[in-house]
mmCIF file of the N, C-alpha and C atoms, coordinates in Angstrom:
data_MODEL
# 
_entry.id   MODEL 
# 
loop_
_atom_site.group_PDB 
_atom_site.id 
_atom_site.type_symbol 
_atom_site.label_atom_id 
_atom_site.label_alt_id 
_atom_site.label_comp_id 
_atom_site.label_asym_id 
_atom_site.label_entity_id 
_atom_site.label_seq_id 
_atom_site.pdbx_PDB_ins_code 
_atom_site.Cartn_x 
_atom_site.Cartn_y 
_atom_site.Cartn_z 
_atom_site.occupancy 
_atom_site.B_iso_or_equiv 
_atom_site.pdbx_formal_charge 
_atom_site.auth_seq_id 
_atom_site.auth_comp_id 
_atom_site.auth_asym_id 
_atom_site.auth_atom_id 
_atom_site.pdbx_PDB_model_num 
ATOM 1   N N  . UNK A 1 1  ? 159.937 58.542 2.954  1.00 0.00 ? 1  UNK A N  1 
ATOM 2   C CA . UNK A 1 1  ? 160.552 59.045 4.107  1.00 0.00 ? 1  UNK A CA 1 
ATOM 3   C C  . UNK A 1 1  ? 160.109 60.240 4.195  1.00 0.00 ? 1  UNK A C  1 
ATOM 4   N N  . UNK A 1 2  ? 159.895 60.579 5.566  1.00 0.00 ? 2  UNK A N  1 
ATOM 5   C CA . UNK A 1 2  ? 159.151 61.678 6.116  1.00 0.00 ? 2  UNK A CA 1 
ATOM 6   C C  . UNK A 1 2  ? 160.230 62.724 6.521  1.00 0.00 ? 2  UNK A C  1 
ATOM 7   N N  . UNK A 1 3  ? 159.847 63.994 6.388  1.00 0.00 ? 3  UNK A N  1 
ATOM 8   C CA . UNK A 1 3  ? 160.729 64.928 6.921  1.00 0.00 ? 3  UNK A CA 1 
ATOM 9   C C  . UNK A 1 3  ? 159.801 65.914 7.527  1.00 0.00 ? 3  UNK A C  1 
ATOM 10  N N  . UNK A 1 4  ? 160.091 66.109 8.874  1.00 0.00 ? 4  UNK A N  1 
ATOM 11  C CA . UNK A 1 4  ? 159.242 66.974 9.839  1.00 0.00 ? 4  UNK A CA 1 
ATOM 12  C C  . UNK A 1 4  ? 160.217 67.723 10.508 1.00 0.00 ? 4  UNK A C  1 
ATOM 13  N N  . UNK A 1 5  ? 159.529 69.113 10.617 1.00 0.00 ? 5  UNK A N  1 
ATOM 14  C CA . UNK A 1 5  ? 159.794 70.099 11.289 1.00 0.00 ? 5  UNK A CA 1 
ATOM 15  C C  . UNK A 1 5  ? 158.787 70.702 12.547 1.00 0.00 ? 5  UNK A C  1 
ATOM 16  N N  . UNK A 1 6  ? 159.295 70.555 13.851 1.00 0.00 ? 6  UNK A N  1 
ATOM 17  C CA . UNK A 1 6  ? 158.689 71.008 14.965 1.00 0.00 ? 6  UNK A CA 1 
ATOM 18  C C  . UNK A 1 6  ? 159.080 72.182 15.607 1.00 0.00 ? 6  UNK A C  1 
ATOM 19  N N  . UNK A 1 7  ? 157.910 73.028 15.635 1.00 0.00 ? 7  UNK A N  1 
ATOM 20  C CA . UNK A 1 7  ? 158.516 74.343 16.177 1.00 0.00 ? 7  UNK A CA 1 
ATOM 21  C C  . UNK A 1 7  ? 157.824 74.310 17.465 1.00 0.00 ? 7  UNK A C  1 
ATOM 22  N N  . UNK A 1 8  ? 158.033 74.342 18.509 1.00 0.00 ? 8  UNK A N  1 
ATOM 23  C CA . UNK A 1 8  ? 157.535 74.138 19.916 1.00 0.00 ? 8  UNK A CA 1 
ATOM 24  C C  . UNK A 1 8  ? 157.312 75.559 20.705 1.00 0.00 ? 8  UNK A C  1 
ATOM 25  N N  . UNK A 1 9  ? 156.188 75.866 21.093 1.00 0.00 ? 9  UNK A N  1 
ATOM 26  C CA . UNK A 1 9  ? 156.005 76.888 22.155 1.00 0.00 ? 9  UNK A CA 1 
ATOM 27  C C  . UNK A 1 9  ? 155.477 76.491 23.259 1.00 0.00 ? 9  UNK A C  1 
ATOM 28  N N  . UNK A 1 10 ? 155.092 77.417 24.142 1.00 0.00 ? 10 UNK A N  1 
ATOM 29  C CA . UNK A 1 10 ? 154.544 77.027 25.518 1.00 0.00 ? 10 UNK A CA 1 
ATOM 30  C C  . UNK A 1 10 ? 153.684 75.922 25.628 1.00 0.00 ? 10 UNK A C  1 
ATOM 31  N N  . UNK A 1 11 ? 152.434 76.087 24.844 1.00 0.00 ? 11 UNK A N  1 
ATOM 32  C CA . UNK A 1 11 ? 151.361 75.109 24.865 1.00 0.00 ? 11 UNK A CA 1 
ATOM 33  C C  . UNK A 1 11 ? 150.722 73.964 24.010 1.00 0.00 ? 11 UNK A C  1 
ATOM 34  N N  . UNK A 1 12 ? 151.911 74.537 22.720 1.00 0.00 ? 12 UNK A N  1 
ATOM 35  C CA . UNK A 1 12 ? 151.319 73.923 21.702 1.00 0.00 ? 12 UNK A CA 1 
ATOM 36  C C  . UNK A 1 12 ? 152.850 73.703 20.745 1.00 0.00 ? 12 UNK A C  1 
ATOM 37  N N  . UNK A 1 13 ? 152.424 72.954 19.766 1.00 0.00 ? 13 UNK A N  1 
ATOM 38  C CA . UNK A 1 13 ? 153.552 72.863 18.580 1.00 0.00 ? 13 UNK A CA 1 
ATOM 39  C C  . UNK A 1 13 ? 153.065 72.991 17.367 1.00 0.00 ? 13 UNK A C  1 
ATOM 40  N N  . UNK A 1 14 ? 153.701 73.718 16.297 1.00 0.00 ? 14 UNK A N  1 
ATOM 41  C CA . UNK A 1 14 ? 153.376 73.655 14.875 1.00 0.00 ? 14 UNK A CA 1 
ATOM 42  C C  . UNK A 1 14 ? 154.293 72.453 14.234 1.00 0.00 ? 14 UNK A C  1 
ATOM 43  N N  . UNK A 1 15 ? 153.615 71.597 13.505 1.00 0.00 ? 15 UNK A N  1 
ATOM 44  C CA . UNK A 1 15 ? 154.217 70.541 12.955 1.00 0.00 ? 15 UNK A CA 1 
ATOM 45  C C  . UNK A 1 15 ? 154.208 70.770 11.693 1.00 0.00 ? 15 UNK A C  1 
ATOM 46  N N  . UNK A 1 16 ? 155.248 70.508 10.893 1.00 0.00 ? 16 UNK A N  1 
ATOM 47  C CA . UNK A 1 16 ? 155.578 70.698 9.138  1.00 0.00 ? 16 UNK A CA 1 
ATOM 48  C C  . UNK A 1 16 ? 155.981 69.341 8.744  1.00 0.00 ? 16 UNK A C  1 
ATOM 49  N N  . UNK A 1 17 ? 155.190 68.839 7.671  1.00 0.00 ? 17 UNK A N  1 
ATOM 50  C CA . UNK A 1 17 ? 155.906 67.614 7.372  1.00 0.00 ? 17 UNK A CA 1 
ATOM 51  C C  . UNK A 1 17 ? 155.989 67.485 5.930  1.00 0.00 ? 17 UNK A C  1 
ATOM 52  N N  . UNK A 1 18 ? 156.804 67.081 5.248  1.00 0.00 ? 18 UNK A N  1 
ATOM 53  C CA . UNK A 1 18 ? 157.028 66.731 3.744  1.00 0.00 ? 18 UNK A CA 1 
ATOM 54  C C  . UNK A 1 18 ? 157.048 65.092 3.507  1.00 0.00 ? 18 UNK A C  1 
ATOM 55  N N  . UNK A 1 19 ? 156.268 64.783 3.181  1.00 0.00 ? 19 UNK A N  1 
ATOM 56  C CA . UNK A 1 19 ? 156.412 63.033 2.735  1.00 0.00 ? 19 UNK A CA 1 
ATOM 57  C C  . UNK A 1 19 ? 157.159 62.679 1.451  1.00 0.00 ? 19 UNK A C  1 
ATOM 58  N N  . UNK A 1 20 ? 157.650 61.461 1.276  1.00 0.00 ? 20 UNK A N  1 
ATOM 59  C CA . UNK A 1 20 ? 158.228 61.094 0.219  1.00 0.00 ? 20 UNK A CA 1 
ATOM 60  C C  . UNK A 1 20 ? 157.671 61.372 -1.160 1.00 0.00 ? 20 UNK A C  1 
ATOM 61  N N  . UNK A 1 21 ? 156.441 61.395 -1.082 1.00 0.00 ? 21 UNK A N  1 
ATOM 62  C CA . UNK A 1 21 ? 155.831 61.562 -2.650 1.00 0.00 ? 21 UNK A CA 1 
ATOM 63  C C  . UNK A 1 21 ? 155.566 63.184 -2.588 1.00 0.00 ? 21 UNK A C  1 
ATOM 64  N N  . UNK A 1 22 ? 156.012 64.083 -2.071 1.00 0.00 ? 22 UNK A N  1 
ATOM 65  C CA . UNK A 1 22 ? 156.050 65.518 -2.006 1.00 0.00 ? 22 UNK A CA 1 
ATOM 66  C C  . UNK A 1 22 ? 154.859 66.043 -1.496 1.00 0.00 ? 22 UNK A C  1 
ATOM 67  N N  . UNK A 1 23 ? 153.997 65.194 -0.697 1.00 0.00 ? 23 UNK A N  1 
ATOM 68  C CA . UNK A 1 23 ? 152.769 65.786 0.098  1.00 0.00 ? 23 UNK A CA 1 
ATOM 69  C C  . UNK A 1 23 ? 153.429 66.565 1.119  1.00 0.00 ? 23 UNK A C  1 
ATOM 70  N N  . UNK A 1 24 ? 152.692 67.669 1.106  1.00 0.00 ? 24 UNK A N  1 
ATOM 71  C CA . UNK A 1 24 ? 152.912 68.804 2.380  1.00 0.00 ? 24 UNK A CA 1 
ATOM 72  C C  . UNK A 1 24 ? 151.699 68.764 3.397  1.00 0.00 ? 24 UNK A C  1 
ATOM 73  N N  . UNK A 1 25 ? 152.190 68.659 4.741  1.00 0.00 ? 25 UNK A N  1 
ATOM 74  C CA . UNK A 1 25 ? 151.072 69.043 5.832  1.00 0.00 ? 25 UNK A CA 1 
ATOM 75  C C  . UNK A 1 25 ? 151.405 69.761 6.775  1.00 0.00 ? 25 UNK A C  1 
ATOM 76  N N  . UNK A 1 26 ? 150.718 70.501 7.421  1.00 0.00 ? 26 UNK A N  1 
ATOM 77  C CA . UNK A 1 26 ? 151.259 71.303 8.660  1.00 0.00 ? 26 UNK A CA 1 
ATOM 78  C C  . UNK A 1 26 ? 149.790 71.327 9.610  1.00 0.00 ? 26 UNK A C  1 
ATOM 79  N N  . UNK A 1 27 ? 150.127 71.477 11.005 1.00 0.00 ? 27 UNK A N  1 
ATOM 80  C CA . UNK A 1 27 ? 149.188 71.407 11.841 1.00 0.00 ? 27 UNK A CA 1 
ATOM 81  C C  . UNK A 1 27 ? 149.845 72.132 13.018 1.00 0.00 ? 27 UNK A C  1 
ATOM 82  N N  . UNK A 1 28 ? 148.646 72.312 14.070 1.00 0.00 ? 28 UNK A N  1 
ATOM 83  C CA . UNK A 1 28 ? 149.233 72.787 15.429 1.00 0.00 ? 28 UNK A CA 1 
ATOM 84  C C  . UNK A 1 28 ? 148.475 71.801 16.480 1.00 0.00 ? 28 UNK A C  1 
ATOM 85  N N  . UNK A 1 29 ? 149.543 71.336 17.340 1.00 0.00 ? 29 UNK A N  1 
ATOM 86  C CA . UNK A 1 29 ? 148.995 70.266 18.160 1.00 0.00 ? 29 UNK A CA 1 
ATOM 87  C C  . UNK A 1 29 ? 149.296 70.542 19.363 1.00 0.00 ? 29 UNK A C  1 
ATOM 88  N N  . UNK A 1 30 ? 148.499 70.589 20.485 1.00 0.00 ? 30 UNK A N  1 
ATOM 89  C CA . UNK A 1 30 ? 148.541 70.997 21.573 1.00 0.00 ? 30 UNK A CA 1 
ATOM 90  C C  . UNK A 1 30 ? 149.824 70.172 22.536 1.00 0.00 ? 30 UNK A C  1 
ATOM 91  N N  . UNK A 1 31 ? 150.716 70.655 23.259 1.00 0.00 ? 31 UNK A N  1 
ATOM 92  C CA . UNK A 1 31 ? 151.864 69.820 23.533 1.00 0.00 ? 31 UNK A CA 1 
ATOM 93  C C  . UNK A 1 31 ? 151.658 69.085 24.696 1.00 0.00 ? 31 UNK A C  1 
ATOM 94  N N  . UNK A 1 32 ? 150.255 69.208 25.547 1.00 0.00 ? 32 UNK A N  1 
ATOM 95  C CA . UNK A 1 32 ? 150.111 68.252 26.575 1.00 0.00 ? 32 UNK A CA 1 
ATOM 96  C C  . UNK A 1 32 ? 148.524 67.719 26.075 1.00 0.00 ? 32 UNK A C  1 
ATOM 97  N N  . UNK A 1 33 ? 148.606 66.457 25.808 1.00 0.00 ? 33 UNK A N  1 
ATOM 98  C CA . UNK A 1 33 ? 147.414 65.879 25.665 1.00 0.00 ? 33 UNK A CA 1 
ATOM 99  C C  . UNK A 1 33 ? 147.454 64.466 24.664 1.00 0.00 ? 33 UNK A C  1 
ATOM 100 N N  . UNK A 1 34 ? 146.477 64.234 24.097 1.00 0.00 ? 34 UNK A N  1 
ATOM 101 C CA . UNK A 1 34 ? 146.469 62.781 23.097 1.00 0.00 ? 34 UNK A CA 1 
ATOM 102 C C  . UNK A 1 34 ? 146.991 63.193 22.083 1.00 0.00 ? 34 UNK A C  1 
ATOM 103 N N  . UNK A 1 35 ? 146.481 64.304 21.353 1.00 0.00 ? 35 UNK A N  1 
ATOM 104 C CA . UNK A 1 35 ? 146.837 64.438 19.885 1.00 0.00 ? 35 UNK A CA 1 
ATOM 105 C C  . UNK A 1 35 ? 148.361 64.398 20.093 1.00 0.00 ? 35 UNK A C  1 
ATOM 106 N N  . UNK A 1 36 ? 149.312 64.807 20.911 1.00 0.00 ? 36 UNK A N  1 
ATOM 107 C CA . UNK A 1 36 ? 150.831 64.818 20.606 1.00 0.00 ? 36 UNK A CA 1 
ATOM 108 C C  . UNK A 1 36 ? 151.243 63.484 20.830 1.00 0.00 ? 36 UNK A C  1 
ATOM 109 N N  . UNK A 1 37 ? 150.527 62.753 21.623 1.00 0.00 ? 37 UNK A N  1 
ATOM 110 C CA . UNK A 1 37 ? 151.215 61.216 21.900 1.00 0.00 ? 37 UNK A CA 1 
ATOM 111 C C  . UNK A 1 37 ? 150.655 60.730 20.424 1.00 0.00 ? 37 UNK A C  1 
ATOM 112 N N  . UNK A 1 38 ? 149.401 60.936 20.109 1.00 0.00 ? 38 UNK A N  1 
ATOM 113 C CA . UNK A 1 38 ? 149.296 60.354 18.657 1.00 0.00 ? 38 UNK A CA 1 
ATOM 114 C C  . UNK A 1 38 ? 149.969 60.568 17.674 1.00 0.00 ? 38 UNK A C  1 
ATOM 115 N N  . UNK A 1 39 ? 150.662 61.599 17.577 1.00 0.00 ? 39 UNK A N  1 
ATOM 116 C CA . UNK A 1 39 ? 151.749 62.181 16.558 1.00 0.00 ? 39 UNK A CA 1 
ATOM 117 C C  . UNK A 1 39 ? 152.808 61.441 16.672 1.00 0.00 ? 39 UNK A C  1 
ATOM 118 N N  . UNK A 1 40 ? 153.333 61.083 18.018 1.00 0.00 ? 40 UNK A N  1 
ATOM 119 C CA . UNK A 1 40 ? 154.653 60.666 18.380 1.00 0.00 ? 40 UNK A CA 1 
ATOM 120 C C  . UNK A 1 40 ? 154.369 59.306 17.947 1.00 0.00 ? 40 UNK A C  1 
ATOM 121 N N  . UNK A 1 41 ? 153.297 58.409 18.295 1.00 0.00 ? 41 UNK A N  1 
ATOM 122 C CA . UNK A 1 41 ? 153.189 57.238 17.725 1.00 0.00 ? 41 UNK A CA 1 
ATOM 123 C C  . UNK A 1 41 ? 153.177 57.081 16.327 1.00 0.00 ? 41 UNK A C  1 
ATOM 124 N N  . UNK A 1 42 ? 153.028 57.732 15.795 1.00 0.00 ? 42 UNK A N  1 
ATOM 125 C CA . UNK A 1 42 ? 152.976 57.885 14.105 1.00 0.00 ? 42 UNK A CA 1 
ATOM 126 C C  . UNK A 1 42 ? 154.383 58.052 13.611 1.00 0.00 ? 42 UNK A C  1 
ATOM 127 N N  . UNK A 1 43 ? 155.350 58.186 14.466 1.00 0.00 ? 43 UNK A N  1 
ATOM 128 C CA . UNK A 1 43 ? 156.676 58.334 13.819 1.00 0.00 ? 43 UNK A CA 1 
ATOM 129 C C  . UNK A 1 43 ? 157.319 57.015 13.972 1.00 0.00 ? 43 UNK A C  1 
ATOM 130 N N  . UNK A 1 44 ? 157.981 56.768 12.663 1.00 0.00 ? 44 UNK A N  1 
ATOM 131 C CA . UNK A 1 44 ? 158.859 55.311 12.632 1.00 0.00 ? 44 UNK A CA 1 
ATOM 132 C C  . UNK A 1 44 ? 160.309 55.509 12.274 1.00 0.00 ? 44 UNK A C  1 
ATOM 133 N N  . UNK A 1 45 ? 160.729 54.389 11.663 1.00 0.00 ? 45 UNK A N  1 
ATOM 134 C CA . UNK A 1 45 ? 162.313 54.574 11.620 1.00 0.00 ? 45 UNK A CA 1 
ATOM 135 C C  . UNK A 1 45 ? 162.528 55.494 10.236 1.00 0.00 ? 45 UNK A C  1 
ATOM 136 N N  . UNK A 1 46 ? 161.481 55.807 9.559  1.00 0.00 ? 46 UNK A N  1 
ATOM 137 C CA . UNK A 1 46 ? 161.722 56.346 7.935  1.00 0.00 ? 46 UNK A CA 1 
ATOM 138 C C  . UNK A 1 46 ? 161.743 58.112 8.389  1.00 0.00 ? 46 UNK A C  1 
ATOM 139 N N  . UNK A 1 47 ? 160.868 58.161 9.466  1.00 0.00 ? 47 UNK A N  1 
ATOM 140 C CA . UNK A 1 47 ? 161.054 59.608 9.932  1.00 0.00 ? 47 UNK A CA 1 
ATOM 141 C C  . UNK A 1 47 ? 161.841 60.404 10.270 1.00 0.00 ? 47 UNK A C  1 
ATOM 142 N N  . UNK A 1 48 ? 162.443 61.698 9.556  1.00 0.00 ? 48 UNK A N  1 
ATOM 143 C CA . UNK A 1 48 ? 163.447 62.421 10.022 1.00 0.00 ? 48 UNK A CA 1 
ATOM 144 C C  . UNK A 1 48 ? 162.834 63.858 10.596 1.00 0.00 ? 48 UNK A C  1 
ATOM 145 N N  . UNK A 1 49 ? 163.305 63.859 11.947 1.00 0.00 ? 49 UNK A N  1 
ATOM 146 C CA . UNK A 1 49 ? 162.540 64.782 12.652 1.00 0.00 ? 49 UNK A CA 1 
ATOM 147 C C  . UNK A 1 49 ? 163.341 65.900 13.126 1.00 0.00 ? 49 UNK A C  1 
ATOM 148 N N  . UNK A 1 50 ? 163.489 67.171 12.896 1.00 0.00 ? 50 UNK A N  1 
ATOM 149 C CA . UNK A 1 50 ? 164.372 68.038 13.305 1.00 0.00 ? 50 UNK A CA 1 
ATOM 150 C C  . UNK A 1 50 ? 163.272 69.161 14.380 1.00 0.00 ? 50 UNK A C  1 
ATOM 151 N N  . UNK A 1 51 ? 163.920 69.360 15.430 1.00 0.00 ? 51 UNK A N  1 
ATOM 152 C CA . UNK A 1 51 ? 163.243 70.160 16.573 1.00 0.00 ? 51 UNK A CA 1 
ATOM 153 C C  . UNK A 1 51 ? 163.945 71.502 16.968 1.00 0.00 ? 51 UNK A C  1 
ATOM 154 N N  . UNK A 1 52 ? 162.988 72.297 16.946 1.00 0.00 ? 52 UNK A N  1 
ATOM 155 C CA . UNK A 1 52 ? 163.616 73.777 17.369 1.00 0.00 ? 52 UNK A CA 1 
ATOM 156 C C  . UNK A 1 52 ? 164.084 73.338 18.614 1.00 0.00 ? 52 UNK A C  1 
ATOM 157 N N  . UNK A 1 53 ? 165.158 74.123 19.170 1.00 0.00 ? 53 UNK A N  1 
ATOM 158 C CA . UNK A 1 53 ? 165.978 74.047 20.252 1.00 0.00 ? 53 UNK A CA 1 
ATOM 159 C C  . UNK A 1 53 ? 165.277 75.156 21.058 1.00 0.00 ? 53 UNK A C  1 
ATOM 160 N N  . UNK A 1 54 ? 164.258 74.612 22.233 1.00 0.00 ? 54 UNK A N  1 
ATOM 161 C CA . UNK A 1 54 ? 163.767 75.653 23.358 1.00 0.00 ? 54 UNK A CA 1 
ATOM 162 C C  . UNK A 1 54 ? 163.524 74.878 24.404 1.00 0.00 ? 54 UNK A C  1 
ATOM 163 N N  . UNK A 1 55 ? 163.187 75.766 25.272 1.00 0.00 ? 55 UNK A N  1 
ATOM 164 C CA . UNK A 1 55 ? 162.763 74.742 26.743 1.00 0.00 ? 55 UNK A CA 1 
ATOM 165 C C  . UNK A 1 55 ? 161.884 73.948 26.852 1.00 0.00 ? 55 UNK A C  1 
ATOM 166 N N  . UNK A 1 56 ? 160.645 73.896 25.899 1.00 0.00 ? 56 UNK A N  1 
ATOM 167 C CA . UNK A 1 56 ? 159.859 72.771 25.756 1.00 0.00 ? 56 UNK A CA 1 
ATOM 168 C C  . UNK A 1 56 ? 160.395 71.747 24.915 1.00 0.00 ? 56 UNK A C  1 
ATOM 169 N N  . UNK A 1 57 ? 161.603 71.819 24.246 1.00 0.00 ? 57 UNK A N  1 
ATOM 170 C CA . UNK A 1 57 ? 162.013 70.835 23.573 1.00 0.00 ? 57 UNK A CA 1 
ATOM 171 C C  . UNK A 1 57 ? 162.237 69.657 24.235 1.00 0.00 ? 57 UNK A C  1 
ATOM 172 N N  . UNK A 1 58 ? 162.523 69.657 25.786 1.00 0.00 ? 58 UNK A N  1 
ATOM 173 C CA . UNK A 1 58 ? 162.699 68.414 26.385 1.00 0.00 ? 58 UNK A CA 1 
ATOM 174 C C  . UNK A 1 58 ? 161.227 67.817 26.685 1.00 0.00 ? 58 UNK A C  1 
ATOM 175 N N  . UNK A 1 59 ? 160.172 68.528 26.740 1.00 0.00 ? 59 UNK A N  1 
ATOM 176 C CA . UNK A 1 59 ? 159.065 67.824 26.988 1.00 0.00 ? 59 UNK A CA 1 
ATOM 177 C C  . UNK A 1 59 ? 158.596 67.134 25.775 1.00 0.00 ? 59 UNK A C  1 
ATOM 178 N N  . UNK A 1 60 ? 158.638 67.700 24.474 1.00 0.00 ? 60 UNK A N  1 
ATOM 179 C CA . UNK A 1 60 ? 158.782 66.811 23.486 1.00 0.00 ? 60 UNK A CA 1 
ATOM 180 C C  . UNK A 1 60 ? 159.556 65.582 23.126 1.00 0.00 ? 60 UNK A C  1 
ATOM 181 N N  . UNK A 1 61 ? 160.994 65.681 23.591 1.00 0.00 ? 61 UNK A N  1 
ATOM 182 C CA . UNK A 1 61 ? 161.676 64.309 23.704 1.00 0.00 ? 61 UNK A CA 1 
ATOM 183 C C  . UNK A 1 61 ? 160.906 63.585 24.588 1.00 0.00 ? 61 UNK A C  1 
ATOM 184 N N  . UNK A 1 62 ? 160.802 63.698 25.932 1.00 0.00 ? 62 UNK A N  1 
ATOM 185 C CA . UNK A 1 62 ? 160.237 62.814 26.844 1.00 0.00 ? 62 UNK A CA 1 
ATOM 186 C C  . UNK A 1 62 ? 158.752 62.019 26.264 1.00 0.00 ? 62 UNK A C  1 
ATOM 187 N N  . UNK A 1 63 ? 158.041 62.656 25.408 1.00 0.00 ? 63 UNK A N  1 
ATOM 188 C CA . UNK A 1 63 ? 156.727 61.979 24.779 1.00 0.00 ? 63 UNK A CA 1 
ATOM 189 C C  . UNK A 1 63 ? 157.126 61.521 23.828 1.00 0.00 ? 63 UNK A C  1 
ATOM 190 N N  . UNK A 1 64 ? 158.178 61.749 22.739 1.00 0.00 ? 64 UNK A N  1 
ATOM 191 C CA . UNK A 1 64 ? 158.683 60.962 21.390 1.00 0.00 ? 64 UNK A CA 1 
ATOM 192 C C  . UNK A 1 64 ? 159.483 59.817 21.934 1.00 0.00 ? 64 UNK A C  1 
ATOM 193 N N  . UNK A 1 65 ? 160.016 60.029 23.087 1.00 0.00 ? 65 UNK A N  1 
ATOM 194 C CA . UNK A 1 65 ? 161.302 58.900 23.548 1.00 0.00 ? 65 UNK A CA 1 
ATOM 195 C C  . UNK A 1 65 ? 160.488 57.673 24.017 1.00 0.00 ? 65 UNK A C  1 
ATOM 196 N N  . UNK A 1 66 ? 159.148 57.374 24.350 1.00 0.00 ? 66 UNK A N  1 
ATOM 197 C CA . UNK A 1 66 ? 158.400 56.528 25.023 1.00 0.00 ? 66 UNK A CA 1 
ATOM 198 C C  . UNK A 1 66 ? 158.023 55.547 23.484 1.00 0.00 ? 66 UNK A C  1 
ATOM 199 N N  . UNK A 1 67 ? 158.048 56.043 22.534 1.00 0.00 ? 67 UNK A N  1 
ATOM 200 C CA . UNK A 1 67 ? 157.816 55.115 21.268 1.00 0.00 ? 67 UNK A CA 1 
ATOM 201 C C  . UNK A 1 67 ? 159.042 54.452 20.375 1.00 0.00 ? 67 UNK A C  1 
# 
């Protein structure tokens, strides 16, 4: 299982991930561009995603909802 927290700002998002094996990752992803699409494509039924409630949360859900 992957536990993922997404902190969305105006033009980018900070993504923090804790994998089932204890591995931790974090990165800054532009909100508009191929990097965010690639991240959303990597989500599967085992990923638990928590998104900060903000204005751009809608943009993230639009992208993630395609996959």
